[in-house]
mmCIF file of the N, C-alpha and C atoms, coordinates in Angstrom:
data_MODEL
# 
_entry.id   MODEL 
# 
loop_
_atom_site.group_PDB 
_atom_site.id 
_atom_site.type_symbol 
_atom_site.label_atom_id 
_atom_site.label_alt_id 
_atom_site.label_comp_id 
_atom_site.label_asym_id 
_atom_site.label_entity_id 
_atom_site.label_seq_id 
_atom_site.pdbx_PDB_ins_code 
_atom_site.Cartn_x 
_atom_site.Cartn_y 
_atom_site.Cartn_z 
_atom_site.occupancy 
_atom_site.B_iso_or_equiv 
_atom_site.pdbx_formal_charge 
_atom_site.auth_seq_id 
_atom_site.auth_comp_id 
_atom_site.auth_asym_id 
_atom_site.auth_atom_id 
_atom_site.pdbx_PDB_model_num 
ATOM 1   N N  . MET A 1 1  ? 113.350 43.946 112.636 1.00 0.00 ? 1  MET A N  1 
ATOM 2   C CA . MET A 1 1  ? 114.680 44.521 112.628 1.00 0.00 ? 1  MET A CA 1 
ATOM 3   C C  . MET A 1 1  ? 114.646 45.831 111.856 1.00 0.00 ? 1  MET A C  1 
ATOM 4   N N  . SER A 1 2  ? 115.434 46.770 112.275 1.00 0.00 ? 2  SER A N  1 
ATOM 5   C CA . SER A 1 2  ? 115.517 48.057 111.618 1.00 0.00 ? 2  SER A CA 1 
ATOM 6   C C  . SER A 1 2  ? 116.093 47.916 110.217 1.00 0.00 ? 2  SER A C  1 
ATOM 7   N N  . LEU A 1 3  ? 115.618 48.721 109.307 1.00 0.00 ? 3  LEU A N  1 
ATOM 8   C CA . LEU A 1 3  ? 116.182 48.732 107.960 1.00 0.00 ? 3  LEU A CA 1 
ATOM 9   C C  . LEU A 1 3  ? 117.578 49.339 107.955 1.00 0.00 ? 3  LEU A C  1 
ATOM 10  N N  . ARG A 1 4  ? 117.961 49.991 109.050 1.00 0.00 ? 4  ARG A N  1 
ATOM 11  C CA . ARG A 1 4  ? 119.300 50.574 109.134 1.00 0.00 ? 4  ARG A CA 1 
ATOM 12  C C  . ARG A 1 4  ? 120.350 49.552 109.546 1.00 0.00 ? 4  ARG A C  1 
ATOM 13  N N  . ILE A 1 5  ? 119.924 48.373 109.992 1.00 0.00 ? 5  ILE A N  1 
ATOM 14  C CA . ILE A 1 5  ? 120.872 47.330 110.381 1.00 0.00 ? 5  ILE A CA 1 
ATOM 15  C C  . ILE A 1 5  ? 120.706 46.168 109.412 1.00 0.00 ? 5  ILE A C  1 
ATOM 16  N N  . ASP A 1 6  ? 121.771 45.852 108.708 1.00 0.00 ? 6  ASP A N  1 
ATOM 17  C CA . ASP A 1 6  ? 121.747 44.777 107.717 1.00 0.00 ? 6  ASP A CA 1 
ATOM 18  C C  . ASP A 1 6  ? 121.558 43.426 108.401 1.00 0.00 ? 6  ASP A C  1 
ATOM 19  N N  . GLU A 1 7  ? 120.876 42.503 107.723 1.00 0.00 ? 7  GLU A N  1 
ATOM 20  C CA . GLU A 1 7  ? 120.624 41.185 108.307 1.00 0.00 ? 7  GLU A CA 1 
ATOM 21  C C  . GLU A 1 7  ? 121.897 40.393 108.565 1.00 0.00 ? 7  GLU A C  1 
ATOM 22  N N  . SER A 1 8  ? 122.981 40.721 107.855 1.00 0.00 ? 8  SER A N  1 
ATOM 23  C CA . SER A 1 8  ? 124.241 39.986 108.046 1.00 0.00 ? 8  SER A CA 1 
ATOM 24  C C  . SER A 1 8  ? 125.028 40.494 109.255 1.00 0.00 ? 8  SER A C  1 
ATOM 25  N N  . TRP A 1 9  ? 124.629 41.618 109.820 1.00 0.00 ? 9  TRP A N  1 
ATOM 26  C CA . TRP A 1 9  ? 125.312 42.161 110.993 1.00 0.00 ? 9  TRP A CA 1 
ATOM 27  C C  . TRP A 1 9  ? 124.790 41.467 112.243 1.00 0.00 ? 9  TRP A C  1 
ATOM 28  N N  . ILE A 1 10 ? 125.677 41.279 113.206 1.00 0.00 ? 10 ILE A N  1 
ATOM 29  C CA . ILE A 1 10 ? 125.310 40.625 114.466 1.00 0.00 ? 10 ILE A CA 1 
ATOM 30  C C  . ILE A 1 10 ? 125.238 41.680 115.569 1.00 0.00 ? 10 ILE A C  1 
ATOM 31  N N  . VAL A 1 11 ? 124.058 41.819 116.177 1.00 0.00 ? 11 VAL A N  1 
ATOM 32  C CA . VAL A 1 11 ? 123.899 42.777 117.279 1.00 0.00 ? 11 VAL A CA 1 
ATOM 33  C C  . VAL A 1 11 ? 124.556 42.184 118.515 1.00 0.00 ? 11 VAL A C  1 
ATOM 34  N N  . LEU A 1 12 ? 125.546 42.900 119.040 1.00 0.00 ? 12 LEU A N  1 
ATOM 35  C CA . LEU A 1 12 ? 126.297 42.434 120.201 1.00 0.00 ? 12 LEU A CA 1 
ATOM 36  C C  . LEU A 1 12 ? 125.662 42.874 121.509 1.00 0.00 ? 12 LEU A C  1 
ATOM 37  N N  . ALA A 1 13 ? 125.069 44.044 121.496 1.00 0.00 ? 13 ALA A N  1 
ATOM 38  C CA . ALA A 1 13 ? 124.431 44.579 122.705 1.00 0.00 ? 13 ALA A CA 1 
ATOM 39  C C  . ALA A 1 13 ? 123.425 45.638 122.311 1.00 0.00 ? 13 ALA A C  1 
ATOM 40  N N  . SER A 1 14 ? 122.385 45.776 123.116 1.00 0.00 ? 14 SER A N  1 
ATOM 41  C CA . SER A 1 14 ? 121.402 46.833 122.967 1.00 0.00 ? 14 SER A CA 1 
ATOM 42  C C  . SER A 1 14 ? 121.294 47.504 124.328 1.00 0.00 ? 14 SER A C  1 
ATOM 43  N N  . ILE A 1 15 ? 121.743 48.734 124.401 1.00 0.00 ? 15 ILE A N  1 
ATOM 44  C CA . ILE A 1 15 ? 121.834 49.433 125.683 1.00 0.00 ? 15 ILE A CA 1 
ATOM 45  C C  . ILE A 1 15 ? 120.761 50.509 125.745 1.00 0.00 ? 15 ILE A C  1 
ATOM 46  N N  . GLU A 1 16 ? 119.922 50.470 126.787 1.00 0.00 ? 16 GLU A N  1 
ATOM 47  C CA . GLU A 1 16 ? 118.843 51.437 126.961 1.00 0.00 ? 16 GLU A CA 1 
ATOM 48  C C  . GLU A 1 16 ? 119.231 52.498 127.983 1.00 0.00 ? 16 GLU A C  1 
ATOM 49  N N  . ASN A 1 17 ? 118.620 53.677 127.842 1.00 0.00 ? 17 ASN A N  1 
ATOM 50  C CA . ASN A 1 17 ? 118.802 54.699 128.869 1.00 0.00 ? 17 ASN A CA 1 
ATOM 51  C C  . ASN A 1 17 ? 117.894 54.380 130.054 1.00 0.00 ? 17 ASN A C  1 
ATOM 52  N N  . GLU A 1 18 ? 117.970 55.170 131.116 1.00 0.00 ? 18 GLU A N  1 
ATOM 53  C CA . GLU A 1 18 ? 117.196 54.897 132.329 1.00 0.00 ? 18 GLU A CA 1 
ATOM 54  C C  . GLU A 1 18 ? 115.690 55.044 132.114 1.00 0.00 ? 18 GLU A C  1 
ATOM 55  N N  . GLN A 1 19 ? 115.295 55.883 131.153 1.00 0.00 ? 19 GLN A N  1 
ATOM 56  C CA . GLN A 1 19 ? 113.869 56.088 130.886 1.00 0.00 ? 19 GLN A CA 1 
ATOM 57  C C  . GLN A 1 19 ? 113.313 55.007 129.952 1.00 0.00 ? 19 GLN A C  1 
ATOM 58  N N  . HIS A 1 20 ? 114.167 54.174 129.402 1.00 0.00 ? 20 HIS A N  1 
ATOM 59  C CA . HIS A 1 20 ? 113.773 53.091 128.491 1.00 0.00 ? 20 HIS A CA 1 
ATOM 60  C C  . HIS A 1 20 ? 113.063 53.606 127.236 1.00 0.00 ? 20 HIS A C  1 
ATOM 61  N N  . ASP A 1 21 ? 113.421 54.836 126.803 1.00 0.00 ? 21 ASP A N  1 
ATOM 62  C CA . ASP A 1 21 ? 112.804 55.351 125.582 1.00 0.00 ? 21 ASP A CA 1 
ATOM 63  C C  . ASP A 1 21 ? 113.817 55.543 124.450 1.00 0.00 ? 21 ASP A C  1 
ATOM 64  N N  . ARG A 1 22 ? 115.077 55.255 124.731 1.00 0.00 ? 22 ARG A N  1 
ATOM 65  C CA . ARG A 1 22 ? 116.132 55.336 123.715 1.00 0.00 ? 22 ARG A CA 1 
ATOM 66  C C  . ARG A 1 22 ? 117.111 54.193 123.942 1.00 0.00 ? 22 ARG A C  1 
ATOM 67  N N  . CYS A 1 23 ? 117.713 53.739 122.848 1.00 0.00 ? 23 CYS A N  1 
ATOM 68  C CA . CYS A 1 23 ? 118.719 52.696 122.990 1.00 0.00 ? 23 CYS A CA 1 
ATOM 69  C C  . CYS A 1 23 ? 119.767 52.827 121.891 1.00 0.00 ? 23 CYS A C  1 
ATOM 70  N N  . VAL A 1 24 ? 120.880 52.182 122.108 1.00 0.00 ? 24 VAL A N  1 
ATOM 71  C CA . VAL A 1 24 ? 121.957 52.094 121.121 1.00 0.00 ? 24 VAL A CA 1 
ATOM 72  C C  . VAL A 1 24 ? 122.250 50.618 120.906 1.00 0.00 ? 24 VAL A C  1 
ATOM 73  N N  . ASP A 1 25 ? 122.236 50.187 119.655 1.00 0.00 ? 25 ASP A N  1 
ATOM 74  C CA . ASP A 1 25 ? 122.620 48.819 119.312 1.00 0.00 ? 25 ASP A CA 1 
ATOM 75  C C  . ASP A 1 25 ? 124.062 48.824 118.813 1.00 0.00 ? 25 ASP A C  1 
ATOM 76  N N  . LEU A 1 26 ? 124.874 47.971 119.401 1.00 0.00 ? 26 LEU A N  1 
ATOM 77  C CA . LEU A 1 26 ? 126.259 47.783 118.961 1.00 0.00 ? 26 LEU A CA 1 
ATOM 78  C C  . LEU A 1 26 ? 126.296 46.508 118.133 1.00 0.00 ? 26 LEU A C  1 
ATOM 79  N N  . PHE A 1 27 ? 126.932 46.547 116.953 1.00 0.00 ? 27 PHE A N  1 
ATOM 80  C CA . PHE A 1 27 ? 126.910 45.382 116.085 1.00 0.00 ? 27 PHE A CA 1 
ATOM 81  C C  . PHE A 1 27 ? 128.258 45.133 115.414 1.00 0.00 ? 27 PHE A C  1 
ATOM 82  N N  . ALA A 1 28 ? 128.434 43.884 114.973 1.00 0.00 ? 28 ALA A N  1 
ATOM 83  C CA . ALA A 1 28 ? 129.628 43.470 114.238 1.00 0.00 ? 28 ALA A CA 1 
ATOM 84  C C  . ALA A 1 28 ? 129.212 43.147 112.812 1.00 0.00 ? 28 ALA A C  1 
ATOM 85  N N  . ARG A 1 29 ? 130.031 43.570 111.856 1.00 0.00 ? 29 ARG A N  1 
ATOM 86  C CA . ARG A 1 29 ? 129.783 43.271 110.448 1.00 0.00 ? 29 ARG A CA 1 
ATOM 87  C C  . ARG A 1 29 ? 130.647 42.081 110.026 1.00 0.00 ? 29 ARG A C  1 
ATOM 88  N N  . PRO A 1 30 ? 130.244 41.355 108.967 1.00 0.00 ? 30 PRO A N  1 
ATOM 89  C CA . PRO A 1 30 ? 131.006 40.180 108.531 1.00 0.00 ? 30 PRO A CA 1 
ATOM 90  C C  . PRO A 1 30 ? 132.474 40.476 108.205 1.00 0.00 ? 30 PRO A C  1 
ATOM 91  N N  . GLY A 1 31 ? 132.792 41.668 107.754 1.00 0.00 ? 31 GLY A N  1 
ATOM 92  C CA . GLY A 1 31 ? 134.164 42.021 107.388 1.00 0.00 ? 31 GLY A CA 1 
ATOM 93  C C  . GLY A 1 31 ? 135.077 42.320 108.563 1.00 0.00 ? 31 GLY A C  1 
ATOM 94  N N  . GLY A 1 32 ? 134.555 42.194 109.785 1.00 0.00 ? 32 GLY A N  1 
ATOM 95  C CA . GLY A 1 32 ? 135.375 42.426 110.964 1.00 0.00 ? 32 GLY A CA 1 
ATOM 96  C C  . GLY A 1 32 ? 135.299 43.843 111.507 1.00 0.00 ? 32 GLY A C  1 
ATOM 97  N N  . THR A 1 33 ? 134.428 44.672 110.950 1.00 0.00 ? 33 THR A N  1 
ATOM 98  C CA . THR A 1 33 ? 134.265 46.020 111.487 1.00 0.00 ? 33 THR A CA 1 
ATOM 99  C C  . THR A 1 33 ? 133.065 46.049 112.430 1.00 0.00 ? 33 THR A C  1 
ATOM 100 N N  . PHE A 1 34 ? 132.971 47.114 113.186 1.00 0.00 ? 34 PHE A N  1 
ATOM 101 C CA . PHE A 1 34 ? 131.906 47.277 114.167 1.00 0.00 ? 34 PHE A CA 1 
ATOM 102 C C  . PHE A 1 34 ? 131.199 48.595 113.932 1.00 0.00 ? 34 PHE A C  1 
ATOM 103 N N  . GLY A 1 35 ? 130.008 48.712 114.472 1.00 0.00 ? 35 GLY A N  1 
ATOM 104 C CA . GLY A 1 35 ? 129.254 49.948 114.342 1.00 0.00 ? 35 GLY A CA 1 
ATOM 105 C C  . GLY A 1 35 ? 128.189 50.050 115.408 1.00 0.00 ? 35 GLY A C  1 
ATOM 106 N N  . PHE A 1 36 ? 127.429 51.137 115.330 1.00 0.00 ? 36 PHE A N  1 
ATOM 107 C CA . PHE A 1 36 ? 126.329 51.344 116.272 1.00 0.00 ? 36 PHE A CA 1 
ATOM 108 C C  . PHE A 1 36 ? 125.241 52.151 115.596 1.00 0.00 ? 36 PHE A C  1 
ATOM 109 N N  . GLU A 1 37 ? 124.033 52.015 116.105 1.00 0.00 ? 37 GLU A N  1 
ATOM 110 C CA . GLU A 1 37 ? 122.887 52.802 115.676 1.00 0.00 ? 37 GLU A CA 1 
ATOM 111 C C  . GLU A 1 37 ? 122.099 53.191 116.914 1.00 0.00 ? 37 GLU A C  1 
ATOM 112 N N  . ALA A 1 38 ? 121.645 54.434 116.942 1.00 0.00 ? 38 ALA A N  1 
ATOM 113 C CA . ALA A 1 38 ? 120.812 54.917 118.040 1.00 0.00 ? 38 ALA A CA 1 
ATOM 114 C C  . ALA A 1 38 ? 119.352 54.867 117.608 1.00 0.00 ? 38 ALA A C  1 
ATOM 115 N N  . PHE A 1 39 ? 118.477 54.502 118.530 1.00 0.00 ? 39 PHE A N  1 
ATOM 116 C CA . PHE A 1 39 ? 117.054 54.380 118.244 1.00 0.00 ? 39 PHE A CA 1 
ATOM 117 C C  . PHE A 1 39 ? 116.237 55.054 119.333 1.00 0.00 ? 39 PHE A C  1 
ATOM 118 N N  . ARG A 1 40 ? 115.065 55.522 118.935 1.00 0.00 ? 40 ARG A N  1 
ATOM 119 C CA . ARG A 1 40 ? 114.079 56.029 119.890 1.00 0.00 ? 40 ARG A CA 1 
ATOM 120 C C  . ARG A 1 40 ? 112.955 55.022 119.956 1.00 0.00 ? 40 ARG A C  1 
ATOM 121 N N  . ARG A 1 41 ? 112.521 54.693 121.143 1.00 0.00 ? 41 ARG A N  1 
ATOM 122 C CA . ARG A 1 41 ? 111.484 53.667 121.307 1.00 0.00 ? 41 ARG A CA 1 
ATOM 123 C C  . ARG A 1 41 ? 110.181 54.077 120.626 1.00 0.00 ? 41 ARG A C  1 
ATOM 124 N N  . ASP A 1 42 ? 109.808 55.346 120.671 1.00 0.00 ? 42 ASP A N  1 
ATOM 125 C CA . ASP A 1 42 ? 108.543 55.744 120.057 1.00 0.00 ? 42 ASP A CA 1 
ATOM 126 C C  . ASP A 1 42 ? 108.561 55.457 118.563 1.00 0.00 ? 42 ASP A C  1 
ATOM 127 N N  . ARG A 1 43 ? 109.684 55.697 117.900 1.00 0.00 ? 43 ARG A N  1 
ATOM 128 C CA . ARG A 1 43 ? 109.772 55.381 116.464 1.00 0.00 ? 43 ARG A CA 1 
ATOM 129 C C  . ARG A 1 43 ? 109.750 53.886 116.247 1.00 0.00 ? 43 ARG A C  1 
ATOM 130 N N  . ALA A 1 44 ? 110.395 53.136 117.132 1.00 0.00 ? 44 ALA A N  1 
ATOM 131 C CA . ALA A 1 44 ? 110.420 51.680 116.993 1.00 0.00 ? 44 ALA A CA 1 
ATOM 132 C C  . ALA A 1 44 ? 109.016 51.112 117.159 1.00 0.00 ? 44 ALA A C  1 
ATOM 133 N N  . MET A 1 45 ? 108.277 51.602 118.123 1.00 0.00 ? 45 MET A N  1 
ATOM 134 C CA . MET A 1 45 ? 106.913 51.115 118.333 1.00 0.00 ? 45 MET A CA 1 
ATOM 135 C C  . MET A 1 45 ? 106.029 51.467 117.141 1.00 0.00 ? 45 MET A C  1 
ATOM 136 N N  . HIS A 1 46 ? 106.201 52.646 116.598 1.00 0.00 ? 46 HIS A N  1 
ATOM 137 C CA . HIS A 1 46 ? 105.420 53.054 115.429 1.00 0.00 ? 46 HIS A CA 1 
ATOM 138 C C  . HIS A 1 46 ? 105.705 52.121 114.255 1.00 0.00 ? 46 HIS A C  1 
ATOM 139 N N  . ALA A 1 47 ? 106.967 51.832 114.008 1.00 0.00 ? 47 ALA A N  1 
ATOM 140 C CA . ALA A 1 47 ? 107.347 50.937 112.911 1.00 0.00 ? 47 ALA A CA 1 
ATOM 141 C C  . ALA A 1 47 ? 106.825 49.520 113.165 1.00 0.00 ? 47 ALA A C  1 
ATOM 142 N N  . ALA A 1 48 ? 106.918 49.064 114.400 1.00 0.00 ? 48 ALA A N  1 
ATOM 143 C CA . ALA A 1 48 ? 106.444 47.718 114.730 1.00 0.00 ? 48 ALA A CA 1 
ATOM 144 C C  . ALA A 1 48 ? 104.936 47.609 114.527 1.00 0.00 ? 48 ALA A C  1 
ATOM 145 N N  . ARG A 1 49 ? 104.202 48.622 114.916 1.00 0.00 ? 49 ARG A N  1 
ATOM 146 C CA . ARG A 1 49 ? 102.739 48.601 114.742 1.00 0.00 ? 49 ARG A CA 1 
ATOM 147 C C  . ARG A 1 49 ? 102.361 48.585 113.259 1.00 0.00 ? 49 ARG A C  1 
ATOM 148 N N  . ARG A 1 50 ? 103.147 49.275 112.436 1.00 0.00 ? 50 ARG A N  1 
ATOM 149 C CA . ARG A 1 50 ? 102.882 49.245 110.989 1.00 0.00 ? 50 ARG A CA 1 
ATOM 150 C C  . ARG A 1 50 ? 103.187 47.875 110.411 1.00 0.00 ? 50 ARG A C  1 
ATOM 151 N N  . ALA A 1 51 ? 104.226 47.204 110.898 1.00 0.00 ? 51 ALA A N  1 
ATOM 152 C CA . ALA A 1 51 ? 104.664 45.931 110.333 1.00 0.00 ? 51 ALA A CA 1 
ATOM 153 C C  . ALA A 1 51 ? 103.900 44.729 110.896 1.00 0.00 ? 51 ALA A C  1 
ATOM 154 N N  . VAL A 1 52 ? 103.376 44.854 112.116 1.00 0.00 ? 52 VAL A N  1 
ATOM 155 C CA . VAL A 1 52 ? 102.693 43.731 112.767 1.00 0.00 ? 52 VAL A CA 1 
ATOM 156 C C  . VAL A 1 52 ? 101.261 44.155 113.076 1.00 0.00 ? 52 VAL A C  1 
ATOM 157 N N  . PRO A 1 53 ? 100.322 43.793 112.218 1.00 0.00 ? 53 PRO A N  1 
ATOM 158 C CA . PRO A 1 53 ? 98.941  44.271 112.358 1.00 0.00 ? 53 PRO A CA 1 
ATOM 159 C C  . PRO A 1 53 ? 98.308  44.003 113.717 1.00 0.00 ? 53 PRO A C  1 
ATOM 160 N N  . TRP A 1 54 ? 98.544  42.852 114.310 1.00 0.00 ? 54 TRP A N  1 
ATOM 161 C CA . TRP A 1 54 ? 97.873  42.534 115.575 1.00 0.00 ? 54 TRP A CA 1 
ATOM 162 C C  . TRP A 1 54 ? 98.457  43.288 116.764 1.00 0.00 ? 54 TRP A C  1 
ATOM 163 N N  . LEU A 1 55 ? 99.582  43.967 116.585 1.00 0.00 ? 55 LEU A N  1 
ATOM 164 C CA . LEU A 1 55 ? 100.216 44.680 117.698 1.00 0.00 ? 55 LEU A CA 1 
ATOM 165 C C  . LEU A 1 55 ? 99.426  45.922 118.117 1.00 0.00 ? 55 LEU A C  1 
ATOM 166 N N  . THR A 1 56 ? 98.658  46.490 117.217 1.00 0.00 ? 56 THR A N  1 
ATOM 167 C CA . THR A 1 56 ? 97.905  47.693 117.548 1.00 0.00 ? 56 THR A CA 1 
ATOM 168 C C  . THR A 1 56 ? 96.795  47.361 118.520 1.00 0.00 ? 56 THR A C  1 
# 
């Protein structure tokens, strides 16, 4: 999970673009508010490879 999304937030949807290299996660916070974060797949893969040794 991204460090930009708190573990207490619930991801409601993850929407990708047609090229599948960017996405937006829509989430709900415990206090009843909502938010979103945009991500690039290349950064996500880089972070995942650093965090999961066997993924490389």
